N, C-alpha and C positions, 0 to 999 in steps of 0.2 A: 965429190960432195962432204959441205961442211958435217962436222961431228955436231948433234944436238946438244944443247945446252939444258943440264939438268936440273929441274926442280924438284927438290926434296919436301916432301907435303907429310907434317905432322897432323895425325889424327886424318889419315886418308880414309878409314872406313866409317867416318862420321860425317855429318851433313855439311860442313865448311869444307873439309878436306877432301872429300870425297867428290864434291861437286869441282874441286880443281882439280883433280886427276882426270877427271870425266872430262872437263873441259881441256886440259893439254893432250887427251888421247885421240877426241873427236877432232881436232885440227890436226890432219895428217901432214899438211905441208907446213904446219908451224916448226919454228925454231927450235921448239923444248920437247924435252921428254920427262916422262913423270917415273919418281922413285917414290914409290908410297911406304911411308913409315908406319908401323903398326907394332903394338906389343904383341900380338899373336899373328904369325905369317899363316899360322894354320886355319884360321878362321873362315867362314865361307864368304865373308864379305871381301876377305885380304885374297883369299883362291878366285874370287870373281874379278877382282884389278887385276891379278896375275894374267887371267885368261884375256882379259881385254888389252894388253900388252904393257902395263906396268911393271917397272921392277919392284918388287917387294924386298923391304926391308926390315927386321927388326928392331927395335929400341925401345928405352923407356924414358919417361920424362922424368923420372927421379933421378937417372943415372945421366949424368953429364957425359962421361966417358963414352956410353953407347950413342949417344947424338953426335957426338963428335966424329965417330966412325961411321955415323948413318949420315950425315954431310958430305964427308969427304968427296971431293971431285964435283961435288954439286956449283951450280951459278947462285942459284937462287934456293931461297928455303920458307916456307909459309908456318907461321906459328901460330896454334890456337892451344887452350886449355880447356879442362872439362869438371867445371866446376858442379854439375850436378850428380857427377858419380861420387863425391867426398864431401860436397858442401864446404868445403874448407878455402878461405882466402888465404889462410898461411901458404897452404901446399900451392895455389895458384901462382901466387909469388915466387916459392922456391924455385917451381918449375919454368916460369917466364925466364927467371935469373939463368938457370940451367940452358935454356935454349939460346938465349941472347951470347951467352960467353961461348957455348959449344961452337955458335954460328963465326964468331971470331977467331975462334981455335983453326976452324976448318976452312977460313978464308972464303967465307961465301962474298958474292958480290951485290946481291940484293934481298933483305929480307923483310917479309910481309907481316906484321905483328896485329892480329886479331882482338881487336882491344874496343872498349867503351870509356864513357866519361866516368873520372871521380867525382861523384856524386856532392861528395864531401866540399868541394870547391863552390857550392850553391847552397848547400846545408850544412853548415858545421855541426858538429858533433853535438854542441850545447843548444843548437837549435832545435825546439820540440814541436815543429810543424809535424816530425814525422819522427819515431822513435829510433834511437841509436839501437842497433843489432851487434851482437857477439863483442858490446863494449867499445870497436872500436870503427864500426862500419854504420852507414845508411842503408846501401844498396850494396852489400857484401859481392854480389856476382859481377857487379859494374866496376865498383870501388877499387878492387884487388889487381883488375885487370888495367884500370887507368893509373893507381900506384907504379905497377909495373912497368910503363910506358919508359920511362928513366934507364931502365936495364938497357933497351934498345938504343935510345938516344943516345946514351954515353958508350955504347960498345966498339964505335969505330965502325962497324958495318954500315953501308948505305941501307936506309932503312924507309920504310913507308907506315904509317901509323892506319889502321884500317878500323871505323868504326861501324858498327854494324847497326840493323834494326831488328825489332820483333819479328822473329820468325813466322811466317803465317802456317807453316807444318804444326807449330805450338797447339792449333786445332784439330790435329789429328794424334800428334802422339802424346801432348802434356795435359791432355785431360780438358783441354779449354773450349772444345766445341760445343754445338747446341745442344743445349740439355733441358729434359722437360721439368717445370715447375709443379708444385701441388696442382695447378690448374689444368696439367696435362699439357701446356703448352709449352714449346721449344723457347730458349733464349740464349744469347751469349751474356756472359756477366764481365765486365770491366769496370774499374772506379775511373773512367775518363771523362765522365759530364760530357760536353758539347766540344770537346778537345780532340783533335787529330793526333793518331797514333801513327809513326812511321813505321810500315812493315815491308818484308820482303820475303820470297819463296827462299827457302836455304839452297838450293842449287845454283839462284842467281849469284850468291855470294862468290861460290867458286868461280865463276864465270867470270865475276867484276875482277875478282885476283887474277884471274888470267890476263883481264885487259891492262891491269897495272903491269905486270911483267912485261908484257908484250910492247909497252911504251917504253920500255927501256928506262933512262935515268929521269925521264921526264917528272915523276910522282916520288923520285927519292927526296928525304928530309921533309914529307908533306905527311898533312893528316885528310885522308879521302875518307867521307862519312857517305854510304850510300842507301840508299830504299828502293823499292818497288813503287810506292803509292804512298799520301799521306790519307788515312780513312777515319772518320769519326766511328764511334760504335755503331750509333745507327746505320750508317751508310754499310758496313761490314755486315750487319744484321740483314738489310735490303738486300747485299749482296747474297747471303747464304740463301733468304727467301726465292730468291730467282733463281738459283743454283740449283734448288734440292726441291723446288716445287712444294714447299709447305712454309707456312708463315714462321717467321723465324724474330722474336723480339730481342731488342737492347736492354738487358738489365744493368742500369747503372747503380752502383752503389758507392758509399763512401769506402773510402782508402782503410779505413779502420776497420768495416765491416771484412773486406776482402782479406785483411791481414788476420783475422780471426778465423779463417775458412779452415785451419787448422792441417790441410795437406804440408809435406815436408816442402819448405819454400814458400809457404807462403806470405808470412812477414815480408821477405826480400821481395818477391813479386807485387805485394799492397805498396811497399814504399819505391818501387821501381814505375809502376803505374801512377803514381802520384808523382813523381820526379818528371815524367813523361808529360804531365796534365799541366802542372804547375809552371814548369817549364817550357811549353811546347811552342813558344816563340822562337827560343834559342834551338831549341831540341830537333823540330822539325826544321827551322832555317838551315840549318848547317848539312842535313839531309839531303842531298841535292840529286832529284830525279833525273834532271837532263843529263849531268856529270854520270852519272850511274848508267844512263842508257849510253852513252860515248863510248864508258868502258865495256858494257855488255848489249850489244843490239839486239838479242832474244828477250831482254828483262821483260819479265810479265807483270801485269798487272792483276789485281784481286781475282778479279772476274777469270781471266784467264787460268788464274793459278787453280782458283775453285772447280771450273771446267773440267780441267785434268786431273783434279784429285776428288771429285765431289764422292766418287764412289768406295773412298778411304774412311770419310766421315762417318762414325757411328752416332746416329741419334740416340741419346741413352733417354 
């Protein structure tokens, strides 16, 4: 029996990494085994992964040497950053650099980097269609990832850049679900107009990553952009109404209003939705549902995802 190839997974207790670890563990006859990399091997989530059969290793993305040790002997590595923990593009870039350099030093054979567009290539800093944030960015949590692609491209490690989409799970965990207005009616609020927003179930990102690794060298040196479905705000509201059995409206607001909502990250997300809206032809165009399904045959539609998760959606 051949020894299985180890995939080292950064952020193994998070949405994307956790999905990949479970995808590896669920394929009992597959060629890979999962090494779950986490800052705290004693956490409940880390223990759950260990109980499922993952090797759990502690490392910190701030510490390159800990990553080199965690990657040692692995065939592949999945790398992701955690912007919403610290809201710092500079930290994201430093962490990405550490991961790329550690992969090189550990002689990783295939690295997949979870990234997004650098929106400044479409909306330069001096373009006032949307405000510049933190003096250097338009959509900080996109731009820092896109800017970091170069670390992986220049690392000498065979790489795949994975561009993800809006997590439908944000409707559960990020306060974006249906909320009651002053009139008592439920609505979802997005500054998207009639444009479509590519979305995906977070777990499907991990399954898609597994499909890329399983394809061997096929996607090395490429950018793969994934989505489960492209939907307008109205279409999502209609699906909510059907799944929840109550009327849910779509509340379209200008991006400037969304930016003013005042929660942490509101300006960043307002700019993100505006970018998705204003450049829909490009943004939806590259996120190929057919290709995503070829990587992940279990890919969920929004209705499928809602059906599985409607109990978790709190109506406020």
